[in-house]
MARRORO-749801 format. One record per residue (C-alpha): residue in three letters; x negated, y negated, z. Coordinates in Angstrom, 2 decimals, decimal comma, m for minus. Example, Ala and Ser with C-alpha at 12.3 -4.5 7.8 and 13.67 -1.06 7.14 Angstrom:
2
{residu = ALA | X = m12,30 | Y = 4,50 | Z = 7,80} $
{residu = SER | X = m13,67 | Y = 1,06 | Z = 7,14} $
END
This chain:
397
{residu = MET | X = m59,71 | Y = m43,99 | Z = 130,58} $
{residu = SER | X = m55,80 | Y = m45,01 | Z = 130,06} $
{residu = GLY | X = m53,80 | Y = m45,78 | Z = 127,41} $
{residu = GLU | X = m52,68 | Y = m44,12 | Z = 124,52} $
{residu = ARG | X = m54,22 | Y = m41,43 | Z = 122,81} $
{residu = THR | X = m54,77 | Y = m39,69 | Z = 119,17} $
{residu = ILE | X = m53,91 | Y = m35,85 | Z = 119,54} $
{residu = PRO | X = m55,97 | Y = m34,33 | Z = 116,45} $
{residu = THR | X = m55,61 | Y = m30,91 | Z = 115,45} $
{residu = GLN | X = m58,54 | Y = m28,22 | Z = 114,77} $
{residu = GLN | X = m57,77 | Y = m25,17 | Z = 113,60} $
{residu = PRO | X = m61,68 | Y = m22,58 | Z = 113,70} $
{residu = LYS | X = m63,89 | Y = m22,04 | Z = 111,15} $
{residu = ILE | X = m62,59 | Y = m18,58 | Z = 109,56} $
{residu = PRO | X = m65,74 | Y = m16,36 | Z = 107,72} $
{residu = THR | X = m64,68 | Y = m15,21 | Z = 104,02} $
{residu = SER | X = m67,47 | Y = m13,28 | Z = 103,50} $
{residu = ILE | X = m68,53 | Y = m10,04 | Z = 105,49} $
{residu = GLU | X = m72,23 | Y = m8,31 | Z = 104,33} $
{residu = GLN | X = m71,87 | Y = m5,08 | Z = 103,77} $
{residu = THR | X = m74,80 | Y = m3,74 | Z = 104,30} $
{residu = PRO | X = m75,17 | Y = m1,84 | Z = 107,89} $
{residu = LEU | X = m77,38 | Y = m3,86 | Z = 110,75} $
{residu = GLU | X = m80,09 | Y = m1,19 | Z = 111,38} $
{residu = GLN | X = m81,35 | Y = m1,97 | Z = 108,10} $
{residu = ILE | X = m81,00 | Y = m5,88 | Z = 108,45} $
{residu = PRO | X = m84,87 | Y = m7,15 | Z = 108,57} $
{residu = ILE | X = m85,27 | Y = m8,43 | Z = 111,32} $
{residu = THR | X = m89,03 | Y = m8,57 | Z = 112,45} $
{residu = GLY | X = m90,97 | Y = m9,66 | Z = 115,55} $
{residu = GLN | X = m88,14 | Y = m10,60 | Z = 117,69} $
{residu = ARG | X = m86,26 | Y = m8,45 | Z = 120,87} $
{residu = THR | X = m83,00 | Y = m6,83 | Z = 119,83} $
{residu = GLN | X = m81,01 | Y = m7,49 | Z = 123,19} $
{residu = PRO | X = m80,39 | Y = m11,38 | Z = 121,13} $
{residu = ILE | X = m78,84 | Y = m8,83 | Z = 118,32} $
{residu = ASN | X = m76,72 | Y = m6,87 | Z = 120,77} $
{residu = HIS | X = m75,63 | Y = m9,81 | Z = 122,25} $
{residu = LEU | X = m74,27 | Y = m11,30 | Z = 119,12} $
{residu = GLN | X = m72,81 | Y = m7,51 | Z = 118,84} $
{residu = ARG | X = m70,86 | Y = m7,97 | Z = 122,08} $
{residu = LEU | X = m69,87 | Y = m11,22 | Z = 120,86} $
{residu = LEU | X = m68,99 | Y = m11,76 | Z = 117,55} $
{residu = GLY | X = m68,43 | Y = m7,95 | Z = 116,48} $
{residu = ASN | X = m70,06 | Y = m5,84 | Z = 114,08} $
{residu = ARG | X = m68,75 | Y = m7,13 | Z = 110,94} $
{residu = ARG | X = m69,84 | Y = m10,91 | Z = 112,46} $
{residu = THR | X = m73,10 | Y = m10,23 | Z = 113,66} $
{residu = GLN | X = m74,14 | Y = m8,78 | Z = 110,07} $
{residu = GLN | X = m73,37 | Y = m12,31 | Z = 108,33} $
{residu = LEU | X = m74,82 | Y = m14,49 | Z = 110,51} $
{residu = LEU | X = m77,99 | Y = m11,79 | Z = 110,65} $
{residu = HIS | X = m78,15 | Y = m11,78 | Z = 106,75} $
{residu = GLN | X = m78,43 | Y = m15,59 | Z = 106,21} $
{residu = SER | X = m80,28 | Y = m15,99 | Z = 109,47} $
{residu = ALA | X = m83,15 | Y = m13,43 | Z = 108,10} $
{residu = SER | X = m83,13 | Y = m12,51 | Z = 104,48} $
{residu = PRO | X = m86,14 | Y = m14,45 | Z = 102,67} $
{residu = ILE | X = m84,08 | Y = m15,74 | Z = 99,34} $
{residu = LYS | X = m85,32 | Y = m17,49 | Z = 96,89} $
{residu = PRO | X = m83,63 | Y = m20,72 | Z = 95,40} $
{residu = ALA | X = m82,82 | Y = m18,41 | Z = 91,60} $
{residu = ARG | X = m81,16 | Y = m16,37 | Z = 94,11} $
{residu = VAL | X = m79,44 | Y = m18,25 | Z = 96,63} $
{residu = GLN | X = m75,99 | Y = m17,62 | Z = 97,16} $
{residu = ARG | X = m74,48 | Y = m20,80 | Z = 98,50} $
{residu = ALA | X = m71,71 | Y = m18,91 | Z = 101,05} $
{residu = PRO | X = m69,15 | Y = m20,33 | Z = 102,50} $
{residu = GLY | X = m70,19 | Y = m21,92 | Z = 105,53} $
{residu = LEU | X = m71,01 | Y = m20,26 | Z = 109,62} $
{residu = PRO | X = m68,52 | Y = m20,21 | Z = 111,78} $
{residu = PRO | X = m68,88 | Y = m21,76 | Z = 114,42} $
{residu = LEU | X = m71,13 | Y = m19,56 | Z = 117,44} $
{residu = ARG | X = m68,96 | Y = m20,37 | Z = 120,67} $
{residu = GLY | X = m68,64 | Y = m19,13 | Z = 124,10} $
{residu = VAL | X = m71,30 | Y = m17,42 | Z = 126,63} $
{residu = LEU | X = m73,24 | Y = m14,09 | Z = 126,11} $
{residu = GLN | X = m73,10 | Y = m12,31 | Z = 128,15} $
{residu = ARG | X = m75,48 | Y = m9,43 | Z = 129,54} $
{residu = ASP | X = m75,22 | Y = m6,32 | Z = 127,37} $
{residu = ASP | X = m74,19 | Y = m2,88 | Z = 129,29} $
{residu = GLU | X = m75,97 | Y = m0,22 | Z = 127,51} $
{residu = ALA | X = m79,69 | Y = m0,41 | Z = 126,76} $
{residu = PRO | X = m81,65 | Y = m2,35 | Z = 124,47} $
{residu = ALA | X = m83,07 | Y = m0,40 | Z = 121,37} $
{residu = ALA | X = m86,74 | Y = 0,00 | Z = 120,68} $
{residu = GLU | X = m88,52 | Y = m2,91 | Z = 120,50} $
{residu = ALA | X = m89,86 | Y = m3,51 | Z = 116,91} $
{residu = PRO | X = m93,81 | Y = m3,18 | Z = 116,86} $
{residu = ALA | X = m94,75 | Y = m7,96 | Z = 117,93} $
{residu = THR | X = m95,36 | Y = m9,50 | Z = 114,45} $
{residu = PRO | X = m96,20 | Y = m12,78 | Z = 114,68} $
{residu = VAL | X = m92,58 | Y = m14,94 | Z = 113,95} $
{residu = ARG | X = m93,44 | Y = m18,22 | Z = 113,10} $
{residu = SER | X = m90,02 | Y = m20,70 | Z = 115,11} $
{residu = SER | X = m89,45 | Y = m23,46 | Z = 112,91} $
{residu = ALA | X = m87,88 | Y = m23,45 | Z = 109,40} $
{residu = ALA | X = m91,22 | Y = m22,55 | Z = 107,87} $
{residu = SER | X = m90,40 | Y = m19,58 | Z = 105,86} $
{residu = ALA | X = m87,13 | Y = m22,25 | Z = 104,04} $
{residu = PHE | X = m90,05 | Y = m24,32 | Z = 102,93} $
{residu = ASP | X = m92,34 | Y = m21,06 | Z = 101,65} $
{residu = HIS | X = m89,12 | Y = m19,87 | Z = 99,65} $
{residu = VAL | X = m87,52 | Y = m23,64 | Z = 98,12} $
{residu = ALA | X = m90,12 | Y = m26,12 | Z = 96,12} $
{residu = GLU | X = m89,32 | Y = m29,75 | Z = 96,74} $
{residu = SER | X = m88,44 | Y = m30,07 | Z = 93,37} $
{residu = ASP | X = m85,48 | Y = m28,14 | Z = 93,97} $
{residu = ILE | X = m84,05 | Y = m30,89 | Z = 96,25} $
{residu = THR | X = m81,92 | Y = m32,90 | Z = 93,76} $
{residu = LEU | X = m80,32 | Y = m35,54 | Z = 95,97} $
{residu = THR | X = m79,60 | Y = m39,46 | Z = 94,79} $
{residu = ASP | X = m80,81 | Y = m42,51 | Z = 97,21} $
{residu = VAL | X = m77,11 | Y = m42,74 | Z = 98,71} $
{residu = GLN | X = m77,12 | Y = m39,20 | Z = 99,43} $
{residu = ILE | X = m80,12 | Y = m39,47 | Z = 101,87} $
{residu = ARG | X = m78,74 | Y = m43,07 | Z = 103,50} $
{residu = ASN | X = m75,51 | Y = m40,90 | Z = 103,82} $
{residu = ALA | X = m77,55 | Y = m38,36 | Z = 105,89} $
{residu = ILE | X = m79,68 | Y = m40,46 | Z = 107,74} $
{residu = ASN | X = m76,37 | Y = m42,68 | Z = 108,57} $
{residu = PHE | X = m73,99 | Y = m39,04 | Z = 109,33} $
{residu = ASN | X = m77,27 | Y = m37,52 | Z = 111,67} $
{residu = THR | X = m78,34 | Y = m40,56 | Z = 113,51} $
{residu = ASN | X = m74,71 | Y = m40,72 | Z = 114,71} $
{residu = ARG | X = m74,49 | Y = m37,28 | Z = 115,97} $
{residu = TYR | X = m78,57 | Y = m36,75 | Z = 116,95} $
{residu = GLN | X = m79,65 | Y = m38,69 | Z = 119,56} $
{residu = GLY | X = m82,86 | Y = m38,33 | Z = 121,80} $
{residu = ARG | X = m84,71 | Y = m35,50 | Z = 122,64} $
{residu = SER | X = m83,09 | Y = m33,83 | Z = 119,73} $
{residu = ILE | X = m83,86 | Y = m35,90 | Z = 117,15} $
{residu = PRO | X = m88,41 | Y = m35,26 | Z = 118,14} $
{residu = ALA | X = m87,05 | Y = m31,71 | Z = 118,06} $
{residu = LEU | X = m85,07 | Y = m32,07 | Z = 114,95} $
{residu = ARG | X = m88,16 | Y = m33,04 | Z = 113,72} $
{residu = ARG | X = m90,77 | Y = m30,32 | Z = 115,03} $
{residu = TYR | X = m87,85 | Y = m27,88 | Z = 113,30} $
{residu = MET | X = m87,92 | Y = m28,62 | Z = 110,00} $
{residu = GLU | X = m91,86 | Y = m29,34 | Z = 110,33} $
{residu = GLN | X = m91,86 | Y = m32,76 | Z = 110,34} $
{residu = PRO | X = m94,45 | Y = m35,27 | Z = 111,76} $
{residu = ALA | X = m93,41 | Y = m36,85 | Z = 115,04} $
{residu = GLY | X = m90,80 | Y = m39,68 | Z = 115,05} $
{residu = THR | X = m88,04 | Y = m40,60 | Z = 116,65} $
{residu = GLY | X = m85,22 | Y = m41,04 | Z = 113,37} $
{residu = PHE | X = m84,04 | Y = m39,59 | Z = 110,28} $
{residu = ASP | X = m86,03 | Y = m40,75 | Z = 107,23} $
{residu = ALA | X = m85,60 | Y = m39,61 | Z = 103,64} $
{residu = PRO | X = m88,55 | Y = m36,43 | Z = 104,10} $
{residu = MET | X = m86,26 | Y = m34,88 | Z = 106,71} $
{residu = ILE | X = m83,62 | Y = m35,07 | Z = 105,00} $
{residu = ARG | X = m85,24 | Y = m32,95 | Z = 102,34} $
{residu = ALA | X = m86,66 | Y = m30,82 | Z = 104,28} $
{residu = ILE | X = m82,92 | Y = m30,38 | Z = 105,90} $
{residu = ALA | X = m81,59 | Y = m29,90 | Z = 102,30} $
{residu = ARG | X = m84,42 | Y = m27,23 | Z = 101,43} $
{residu = TYR | X = m83,52 | Y = m25,84 | Z = 104,54} $
{residu = GLN | X = m79,72 | Y = m25,80 | Z = 103,20} $
{residu = LEU | X = m80,67 | Y = m24,20 | Z = 100,24} $
{residu = HIS | X = m82,38 | Y = m21,89 | Z = 101,47} $
{residu = PHE | X = m80,74 | Y = m20,30 | Z = 103,43} $
{residu = GLY | X = m77,39 | Y = m20,47 | Z = 101,61} $
{residu = LEU | X = m75,80 | Y = m22,83 | Z = 103,92} $
{residu = GLY | X = m72,60 | Y = m25,16 | Z = 102,05} $
{residu = THR | X = m71,49 | Y = m25,35 | Z = 98,48} $
{residu = ARG | X = m74,57 | Y = m27,68 | Z = 97,93} $
{residu = PRO | X = m77,41 | Y = m29,15 | Z = 100,47} $
{residu = ASP | X = m76,67 | Y = m32,92 | Z = 101,15} $
{residu = GLY | X = m79,05 | Y = m32,83 | Z = 104,54} $
{residu = MET | X = m76,28 | Y = m33,24 | Z = 106,96} $
{residu = ILE | X = m76,95 | Y = m31,11 | Z = 110,08} $
{residu = GLY | X = m73,22 | Y = m30,73 | Z = 110,55} $
{residu = HIS | X = m71,72 | Y = m28,00 | Z = 112,25} $
{residu = ASP | X = m73,05 | Y = m25,02 | Z = 109,63} $
{residu = THR | X = m76,15 | Y = m26,53 | Z = 109,68} $
{residu = TYR | X = m76,46 | Y = m26,64 | Z = 113,73} $
{residu = ASP | X = m74,94 | Y = m23,04 | Z = 114,70} $
{residu = HIS | X = m77,69 | Y = m21,58 | Z = 111,76} $
{residu = ILE | X = m80,08 | Y = m23,51 | Z = 113,89} $
{residu = ASP | X = m78,93 | Y = m22,72 | Z = 117,52} $
{residu = LEU | X = m78,80 | Y = m18,49 | Z = 116,02} $
{residu = HIS | X = m82,43 | Y = m18,71 | Z = 114,64} $
{residu = GLN | X = m83,70 | Y = m19,89 | Z = 117,83} $
{residu = MET | X = m81,79 | Y = m17,62 | Z = 119,84} $
{residu = LEU | X = m83,20 | Y = m14,00 | Z = 117,56} $
{residu = HIS | X = m86,65 | Y = m15,60 | Z = 117,70} $
{residu = GLN | X = m86,51 | Y = m16,29 | Z = 121,22} $
{residu = THR | X = m88,38 | Y = m19,84 | Z = 120,57} $
{residu = VAL | X = m86,63 | Y = m21,79 | Z = 123,21} $
{residu = THR | X = m85,65 | Y = m21,42 | Z = 126,88} $
{residu = ASP | X = m82,87 | Y = m23,30 | Z = 129,42} $
{residu = THR | X = m85,68 | Y = m23,77 | Z = 132,38} $
{residu = PRO | X = m85,67 | Y = m26,97 | Z = 133,32} $
{residu = GLY | X = m88,83 | Y = m28,43 | Z = 132,29} $
{residu = THR | X = m89,77 | Y = m26,20 | Z = 129,46} $
{residu = ASP | X = m86,53 | Y = m27,40 | Z = 127,27} $
{residu = ALA | X = m88,13 | Y = m29,70 | Z = 124,68} $
{residu = ASP | X = m86,18 | Y = m27,92 | Z = 121,51} $
{residu = LEU | X = m82,73 | Y = m27,78 | Z = 122,82} $
{residu = ILE | X = m81,30 | Y = m29,32 | Z = 120,11} $
{residu = PHE | X = m77,23 | Y = m31,07 | Z = 121,81} $
{residu = SER | X = m74,89 | Y = m33,43 | Z = 119,44} $
{residu = ILE | X = m72,70 | Y = m36,12 | Z = 120,74} $
{residu = ASN | X = m70,69 | Y = m37,23 | Z = 117,80} $
{residu = PRO | X = m67,67 | Y = m39,65 | Z = 118,88} $
{residu = SER | X = m65,79 | Y = m40,76 | Z = 115,15} $
{residu = ILE | X = m63,57 | Y = m44,47 | Z = 116,55} $
{residu = ASP | X = m60,43 | Y = m45,72 | Z = 115,03} $
{residu = ALA | X = m60,58 | Y = m49,86 | Z = 113,79} $
{residu = VAL | X = m59,35 | Y = m51,96 | Z = 115,94} $
{residu = HIS | X = m55,73 | Y = m52,52 | Z = 115,96} $
{residu = TRP | X = m53,99 | Y = m55,86 | Z = 117,80} $
{residu = ASP | X = m50,74 | Y = m58,42 | Z = 116,87} $
{residu = PHE | X = m49,42 | Y = m61,27 | Z = 118,47} $
{residu = VAL | X = m45,24 | Y = m62,11 | Z = 118,78} $
{residu = PRO | X = m43,47 | Y = m64,14 | Z = 119,81} $
{residu = THR | X = m42,06 | Y = m63,92 | Z = 123,32} $
{residu = PRO | X = m38,06 | Y = m64,14 | Z = 122,94} $
{residu = GLY | X = m36,06 | Y = m67,15 | Z = 124,67} $
{residu = HIS | X = m40,07 | Y = m68,64 | Z = 125,80} $
{residu = THR | X = m41,70 | Y = m71,46 | Z = 122,97} $
{residu = GLY | X = m45,48 | Y = m71,22 | Z = 122,88} $
{residu = PHE | X = m45,39 | Y = m68,12 | Z = 124,47} $
{residu = MET | X = m46,42 | Y = m64,89 | Z = 122,54} $
{residu = ASN | X = m46,89 | Y = m61,01 | Z = 123,08} $
{residu = PHE | X = m50,15 | Y = m59,82 | Z = 122,94} $
{residu = ARG | X = m51,22 | Y = m55,51 | Z = 122,16} $
{residu = VAL | X = m54,31 | Y = m54,33 | Z = 121,41} $
{residu = ILE | X = m55,46 | Y = m50,49 | Z = 120,73} $
{residu = ARG | X = m58,54 | Y = m48,94 | Z = 119,70} $
{residu = ARG | X = m58,28 | Y = m44,82 | Z = 119,68} $
{residu = PHE | X = m61,59 | Y = m42,48 | Z = 119,42} $
{residu = SER | X = m62,71 | Y = m38,97 | Z = 119,73} $
{residu = VAL | X = m66,23 | Y = m37,04 | Z = 121,02} $
{residu = GLU | X = m67,33 | Y = m34,02 | Z = 120,27} $
{residu = ALA | X = m70,20 | Y = m32,42 | Z = 122,04} $
{residu = THR | X = m72,39 | Y = m29,58 | Z = 121,09} $
{residu = MET | X = m73,98 | Y = m27,49 | Z = 123,67} $
{residu = PRO | X = m76,83 | Y = m24,42 | Z = 121,64} $
{residu = GLN | X = m75,07 | Y = m21,34 | Z = 122,38} $
{residu = HIS | X = m78,11 | Y = m19,35 | Z = 122,90} $
{residu = ALA | X = m78,98 | Y = m21,73 | Z = 125,95} $
{residu = GLN | X = m76,31 | Y = m20,43 | Z = 128,77} $
{residu = PRO | X = m74,35 | Y = m24,27 | Z = 127,36} $
{residu = SER | X = m71,85 | Y = m22,66 | Z = 130,83} $
{residu = GLN | X = m74,91 | Y = m24,70 | Z = 132,38} $
{residu = TYR | X = m74,40 | Y = m28,15 | Z = 130,75} $
{residu = ARG | X = m71,03 | Y = m30,20 | Z = 130,71} $
{residu = TYR | X = m69,89 | Y = m33,33 | Z = 129,30} $
{residu = ARG | X = m69,53 | Y = m37,29 | Z = 131,02} $
{residu = GLN | X = m68,45 | Y = m40,21 | Z = 130,20} $
{residu = MET | X = m68,92 | Y = m43,12 | Z = 131,46} $
{residu = ILE | X = m67,20 | Y = m46,94 | Z = 130,86} $
{residu = ARG | X = m67,60 | Y = m50,46 | Z = 131,89} $
{residu = GLY | X = m66,03 | Y = m53,68 | Z = 131,03} $
{residu = ASN | X = m64,25 | Y = m56,76 | Z = 131,07} $
{residu = PHE | X = m60,82 | Y = m58,36 | Z = 130,53} $
{residu = LEU | X = m60,46 | Y = m62,17 | Z = 130,91} $
{residu = MET | X = m57,90 | Y = m64,71 | Z = 129,88} $
{residu = THR | X = m58,04 | Y = m68,23 | Z = 130,09} $
{residu = ARG | X = m55,54 | Y = m70,91 | Z = 129,60} $
{residu = PRO | X = m55,61 | Y = m73,92 | Z = 127,62} $
{residu = ASP | X = m55,25 | Y = m75,88 | Z = 130,68} $
{residu = GLY | X = m58,92 | Y = m74,13 | Z = 132,09} $
{residu = THR | X = m56,70 | Y = m71,59 | Z = 134,66} $
{residu = VAL | X = m59,25 | Y = m67,79 | Z = 134,56} $
{residu = ASN | X = m57,09 | Y = m64,90 | Z = 135,26} $
{residu = ASP | X = m58,92 | Y = m61,71 | Z = 135,63} $
{residu = LEU | X = m57,30 | Y = m58,69 | Z = 134,03} $
{residu = ASN | X = m59,09 | Y = m55,96 | Z = 134,58} $
{residu = ASN | X = m56,56 | Y = m54,26 | Z = 137,12} $
{residu = MET | X = m54,48 | Y = m53,51 | Z = 133,81} $
{residu = PHE | X = m57,11 | Y = m50,35 | Z = 133,51} $
{residu = SER | X = m56,25 | Y = m48,80 | Z = 137,09} $
{residu = LYS | X = m56,26 | Y = m45,22 | Z = 135,70} $
{residu = ILE | X = m60,31 | Y = m45,07 | Z = 135,97} $
{residu = PRO | X = m60,55 | Y = m41,96 | Z = 138,93} $
{residu = GLY | X = m62,47 | Y = m44,01 | Z = 141,94} $
{residu = THR | X = m61,19 | Y = m47,60 | Z = 141,36} $
{residu = THR | X = m58,48 | Y = m49,90 | Z = 140,69} $
{residu = GLU | X = m59,77 | Y = m51,81 | Z = 137,82} $
{residu = LEU | X = m61,99 | Y = m51,57 | Z = 134,32} $
{residu = PRO | X = m65,44 | Y = m51,78 | Z = 136,33} $
{residu = ALA | X = m68,37 | Y = m54,41 | Z = 135,39} $
{residu = ALA | X = m71,15 | Y = m51,23 | Z = 136,23} $
{residu = PHE | X = m70,94 | Y = m48,32 | Z = 134,07} $
{residu = ARG | X = m69,04 | Y = m45,53 | Z = 136,23} $
{residu = GLU | X = m67,24 | Y = m42,03 | Z = 135,24} $
{residu = ASP | X = m64,69 | Y = m42,06 | Z = 132,89} $
{residu = GLY | X = m61,59 | Y = m40,08 | Z = 133,54} $
{residu = ASN | X = m57,57 | Y = m40,10 | Z = 133,50} $
{residu = THR | X = m55,77 | Y = m41,14 | Z = 137,07} $
{residu = ASP | X = m52,55 | Y = m39,51 | Z = 135,46} $
{residu = TRP | X = m54,44 | Y = m35,90 | Z = 134,66} $
{residu = SER | X = m54,06 | Y = m35,37 | Z = 138,26} $
{residu = ALA | X = m52,88 | Y = m31,64 | Z = 137,57} $
{residu = THR | X = m55,69 | Y = m31,04 | Z = 136,00} $
{residu = GLY | X = m58,69 | Y = m32,84 | Z = 137,29} $
{residu = VAL | X = m58,65 | Y = m36,32 | Z = 136,46} $
{residu = PHE | X = m62,37 | Y = m36,98 | Z = 135,39} $
{residu = TYR | X = m63,52 | Y = m35,87 | Z = 131,04} $
{residu = GLY | X = m65,72 | Y = m33,08 | Z = 130,60} $
{residu = ARG | X = m65,71 | Y = m31,27 | Z = 134,18} $
{residu = ARG | X = m66,12 | Y = m27,22 | Z = 133,88} $
{residu = THR | X = m64,64 | Y = m27,11 | Z = 137,33} $
{residu = ASP | X = m61,15 | Y = m28,65 | Z = 135,58} $
{residu = ALA | X = m58,39 | Y = m27,07 | Z = 134,34} $
{residu = GLY | X = m58,51 | Y = m29,70 | Z = 131,58} $
{residu = GLN | X = m56,32 | Y = m31,14 | Z = 128,77} $
{residu = PRO | X = m54,48 | Y = m29,07 | Z = 126,30} $
{residu = ASN | X = m54,12 | Y = m31,60 | Z = 123,24} $
{residu = GLN | X = m50,02 | Y = m31,36 | Z = 122,51} $
{residu = THR | X = m49,72 | Y = m33,14 | Z = 125,73} $
{residu = ALA | X = m47,89 | Y = m36,42 | Z = 124,27} $
{residu = ASN | X = m48,75 | Y = m38,99 | Z = 126,26} $
{residu = ALA | X = m52,87 | Y = m38,16 | Z = 127,19} $
{residu = GLY | X = m55,21 | Y = m37,02 | Z = 124,81} $
{residu = GLU | X = m57,61 | Y = m33,89 | Z = 124,35} $
{residu = ASN | X = m60,56 | Y = m33,45 | Z = 127,48} $
{residu = GLN | X = m61,46 | Y = m29,14 | Z = 127,36} $
{residu = TYR | X = m63,83 | Y = m27,14 | Z = 125,79} $
{residu = ARG | X = m63,58 | Y = m24,67 | Z = 123,32} $
{residu = ASP | X = m65,42 | Y = m20,81 | Z = 122,43} $
{residu = SER | X = m65,96 | Y = m19,50 | Z = 119,20} $
{residu = GLN | X = m62,37 | Y = m18,41 | Z = 118,50} $
{residu = GLY | X = m60,99 | Y = m21,93 | Z = 118,75} $
{residu = ARG | X = m59,75 | Y = m21,31 | Z = 122,83} $
{residu = ILE | X = m60,15 | Y = m23,54 | Z = 125,78} $
{residu = ASP | X = m62,93 | Y = m21,85 | Z = 128,01} $
{residu = GLN | X = m63,51 | Y = m24,51 | Z = 130,35} $
{residu = ARG | X = m66,31 | Y = m22,32 | Z = 131,77} $
{residu = ASN | X = m68,34 | Y = m21,09 | Z = 128,98} $
{residu = GLY | X = m67,21 | Y = m22,90 | Z = 125,58} $
{residu = ASN | X = m70,23 | Y = m24,82 | Z = 123,90} $
{residu = THR | X = m67,76 | Y = m27,26 | Z = 122,19} $
{residu = TYR | X = m66,37 | Y = m30,16 | Z = 124,29} $
{residu = ARG | X = m63,59 | Y = m31,90 | Z = 122,64} $
{residu = GLY | X = m61,85 | Y = m35,35 | Z = 124,20} $
{residu = THR | X = m60,04 | Y = m38,10 | Z = 122,79} $
{residu = ASP | X = m59,67 | Y = m41,18 | Z = 124,09} $
{residu = GLY | X = m57,31 | Y = m44,61 | Z = 123,15} $
{residu = PRO | X = m57,68 | Y = m47,55 | Z = 125,94} $
{residu = GLY | X = m55,39 | Y = m50,62 | Z = 125,27} $
{residu = VAL | X = m53,42 | Y = m52,57 | Z = 126,95} $
{residu = ARG | X = m49,92 | Y = m54,95 | Z = 126,19} $
{residu = VAL | X = m49,26 | Y = m58,75 | Z = 127,78} $
{residu = GLN | X = m46,58 | Y = m60,66 | Z = 127,98} $
{residu = ASN | X = m45,90 | Y = m64,18 | Z = 128,42} $
{residu = VAL | X = m49,37 | Y = m65,42 | Z = 127,30} $
{residu = PRO | X = m49,41 | Y = m68,97 | Z = 126,46} $
{residu = VAL | X = m50,32 | Y = m70,33 | Z = 122,27} $
{residu = GLY | X = m53,88 | Y = m71,61 | Z = 123,02} $
{residu = THR | X = m54,99 | Y = m69,45 | Z = 125,01} $
{residu = LEU | X = m58,58 | Y = m67,58 | Z = 125,43} $
{residu = ILE | X = m58,86 | Y = m64,00 | Z = 124,80} $
{residu = ASP | X = m61,63 | Y = m61,95 | Z = 126,09} $
{residu = LEU | X = m61,93 | Y = m58,17 | Z = 126,05} $
{residu = THR | X = m65,21 | Y = m55,48 | Z = 126,19} $
{residu = MET | X = m65,29 | Y = m52,27 | Z = 126,44} $
{residu = ASP | X = m68,30 | Y = m49,65 | Z = 126,46} $
{residu = PHE | X = m68,12 | Y = m46,07 | Z = 126,71} $
{residu = ILE | X = m71,75 | Y = m44,24 | Z = 127,02} $
{residu = GLY | X = m70,87 | Y = m39,92 | Z = 126,29} $
{residu = GLN | X = m74,13 | Y = m37,73 | Z = 127,97} $
{residu = ILE | X = m74,59 | Y = m33,90 | Z = 128,06} $
{residu = VAL | X = m76,00 | Y = m33,24 | Z = 131,40} $
{residu = ARG | X = m77,58 | Y = m30,19 | Z = 132,75} $
{residu = MET | X = m75,08 | Y = m29,28 | Z = 136,35} $
{residu = ALA | X = m77,93 | Y = m28,02 | Z = 138,48} $
{residu = ASP | X = m79,80 | Y = m31,15 | Z = 138,89} $
{residu = GLY | X = m77,64 | Y = m33,99 | Z = 136,88} $
{residu = HIS | X = m80,63 | Y = m34,05 | Z = 134,52} $
{residu = VAL | X = m79,19 | Y = m36,65 | Z = 131,07} $
{residu = MET | X = m79,82 | Y = m34,28 | Z = 127,95} $
{residu = GLN | X = m78,75 | Y = m36,71 | Z = 125,45} $
{residu = GLN | X = m76,71 | Y = m39,81 | Z = 125,20} $
{residu = LYS | X = m74,86 | Y = m41,57 | Z = 122,91} $
{residu = GLN | X = m73,01 | Y = m45,11 | Z = 124,03} $
{residu = TRP | X = m70,75 | Y = m46,88 | Z = 121,64} $
{residu = GLU | X = m69,04 | Y = m49,84 | Z = 121,75} $
{residu = ALA | X = m64,60 | Y = m49,77 | Z = 122,03} $
{residu = TYR | X = m64,03 | Y = m53,69 | Z = 122,29} $
{residu = ASN | X = m65,81 | Y = m57,15 | Z = 121,53} $
{residu = PHE | X = m62,75 | Y = m58,66 | Z = 121,39} $
{residu = ASN | X = m62,34 | Y = m62,89 | Z = 121,35} $
{residu = MET | X = m59,44 | Y = m64,58 | Z = 120,03} $
{residu = THR | X = m57,35 | Y = m67,28 | Z = 120,78} $
{residu = VAL | X = m53,54 | Y = m66,68 | Z = 120,53} $
{residu = PRO | X = m52,10 | Y = m68,71 | Z = 117,85} $
{residu = ASP | X = m48,84 | Y = m70,15 | Z = 117,76} $
{residu = THR | X = m47,25 | Y = m67,75 | Z = 115,10} $
{residu = GLU | X = m46,64 | Y = m64,23 | Z = 114,52} $
{residu = THR | X = m49,94 | Y = m62,58 | Z = 113,45} $
{residu = GLY | X = m52,45 | Y = m59,21 | Z = 113,84} $
{residu = SER | X = m54,45 | Y = m56,67 | Z = 112,42} $
{residu = GLY | X = m52,37 | Y = m55,15 | Z = 109,81} $
END
């Protein structure tokens, strides 16, 4: 989408403590050693030790050390060239958060009603569709399609058991998501085979600024105003590390309408002012794939892994790229996509009394590239702007 864009600066999370116990002494029972070999290859022994300790150690509430949050597990797991170690004798492994519920009592969770409501809103904004039933199964909650108070308390028990963050809050942010992803990888609880991936968890999180608009008198033209409007947003889409994120991509869709009705009843169609959308010369009435034709050197669509990606340091365009576990651009294998947009428009010499009507909606999707299947999607509104042009200078502030 054309227009001004906000450019966030993000730094990779850095672990601040490392467990020192040798890897071979970590009590991981009943699962394959190959995922651990993958982790060592990807992250190194020291960081793998830290993650495995938090994933596997049965810590009782009184002994929980609330360690700093886990850094994101991002990148692709490469096949280890070395022969895998002999597997331990198989023992039953529960593929959910059951171990946390064995060691953390309901009475240990002291969330207030306000905190629970905040957690519901936080999680609802990030997880939709198929990811919610998957999370509910993982947290051993009854079947459902949303987040409720028992679900939030179950998440908080999980966080308390594994020492995630400074205190349990029931919000599935980066640290909790990465820990669930790690647990699923180690315990081989899900696959990425089409039709058998019901427990894969995806996240799409749009962050949307307020609409900024203003009217100022047109110099030398009494009874006319200059109008401008802009709304910035950013999107972060996360794919599970253990399910080969290179198989999935982010896709953004756009639709809208931009009309001005003059005082004499004349209607001006101004959809062609949004002319940077690939494959069209105007704002489309029906959803179509979004992008920016000004990115011709790096690929014109949002989220296509085959494109070079748009770096966030560009002054006139926002971010459009995937990142690895170190925060570096990794278009092919990164499991976190970040994009920014700021659709806006300026119109001069608008007669006072003109009715401005601008609508614009977006859909963010995570799709499986092999067959185009939509794994997760989130829709949001950028504009529902309806205003009569005033005769004095004014704006949103």
